[in-house]
C-alpha positions as MATLAB code, in Angstrom:
seq = 'MNNFNRVDVLLKQLGILKSREQAKLACEKGKITRDGKILKPSSSICVDDVIKIEFTDRKRAYKLLKIPDSKNMKKTKAKDYYQIVENYEHI';
ca = [
      -4.048  -20.785   -1.312;
      -0.170  -21.447   -1.209;
       0.561  -24.207    1.138;
       4.230  -22.494    0.988;
       5.352  -18.785    1.894;
       8.376  -16.827    2.197;
       9.938  -17.121    5.618;
       9.597  -12.686    5.913;
       6.041  -12.342    4.765;
       5.389  -14.861    7.404;
       7.295  -14.292    9.621;
       5.282  -10.434    9.750;
       1.683  -11.934    8.896;
       1.397  -14.529   11.736;
       2.793  -11.330   14.131;
       5.758  -12.750   15.681;
       8.179  -10.067   14.025;
       7.155   -6.712   13.612;
       7.713   -6.328   10.219;
       9.092   -7.920    6.860;
      12.431   -5.540    7.716;
      12.966   -7.076   10.673;
      12.255  -10.935    9.496;
      14.860   -9.523    6.599;
      17.382   -8.424    9.551;
      16.911  -11.373   11.936;
      17.528  -14.210    8.200;
      20.620  -12.149    7.410;
      21.982  -11.784   10.716;
      21.613  -15.309   11.280;
      18.875  -15.795   14.350;
      16.241  -17.307   12.381;
      16.574  -20.797   11.367;
      14.906  -24.334   10.008;
      16.354  -27.786   10.379;
      20.151  -26.216   11.963;
      20.390  -24.468    8.789;
      20.268  -20.684    8.462;
      17.329  -19.466    6.353;
      17.233  -16.348    3.720;
      14.827  -13.462    3.828;
      12.940  -15.646    0.118;
      12.858  -18.788    1.550;
       9.842  -20.834    1.158;
       8.629  -21.936    4.735;
       5.709  -25.209    4.570;
       3.049  -26.844    6.655;
       4.643  -28.860    9.287;
       8.366  -27.035    8.703;
       9.635  -25.730   12.553;
      11.672  -22.623   12.699;
      14.196  -21.224   14.965;
      14.249  -17.559   15.971;
      17.184  -16.319   18.814;
      15.993  -13.577   19.850;
      17.469  -10.914   22.552;
      15.979  -11.959   25.322;
      15.093  -16.151   24.344;
      14.671  -18.596   21.392;
      12.182  -19.776   20.390;
      10.730  -22.689   17.885;
       7.834  -22.037   15.666;
       5.788  -24.812   13.398;
       3.839  -24.090   10.678;
       0.701  -25.006   10.992;
      -1.487  -23.438    8.585;
      -0.997  -20.713    5.411;
      -2.895  -17.958    5.741;
      -4.932  -16.745    3.280;
      -4.557  -13.266    3.478;
      -2.449  -10.983    4.042;
      -4.121   -8.832    6.932;
      -4.646  -11.385   10.075;
      -6.649   -9.974   13.642;
      -3.652  -10.776   16.152;
      -5.941  -13.290   18.029;
      -6.051  -15.383   14.483;
      -2.243  -15.110   14.175;
      -2.477  -17.918   16.949;
      -4.239  -20.585   15.209;
      -1.622  -20.375   12.146;
       1.294  -21.687   14.248;
       2.058  -23.577   17.300;
       5.265  -22.642   19.814;
       6.982  -26.543   19.902;
       9.981  -24.657   22.347;
      10.649  -21.802   23.992;
      13.279  -21.002   26.340;
      15.377  -18.609   27.198;
      19.188  -16.785   27.589;
      21.179  -17.706   30.641;
];
């Protein structure tokens, strides 16, 4: 099991975004950041990293708790891999 993963793959695996393509586009539009820096789709994400995602109607910050060891996981299990640490709606 790796202790890091590509951000586009990880966001799809965890069900945070629906597809790698959606994650790629969000990165390219500057909607996904870590420590204030815009991430590329190929950026590595490690355990304990906090990434912020700007959705159309809200912003959320996710802390990665562990890296999935399987490509396919049940939606109910996916939430064991991250924690929402910040959540606010656009005004």
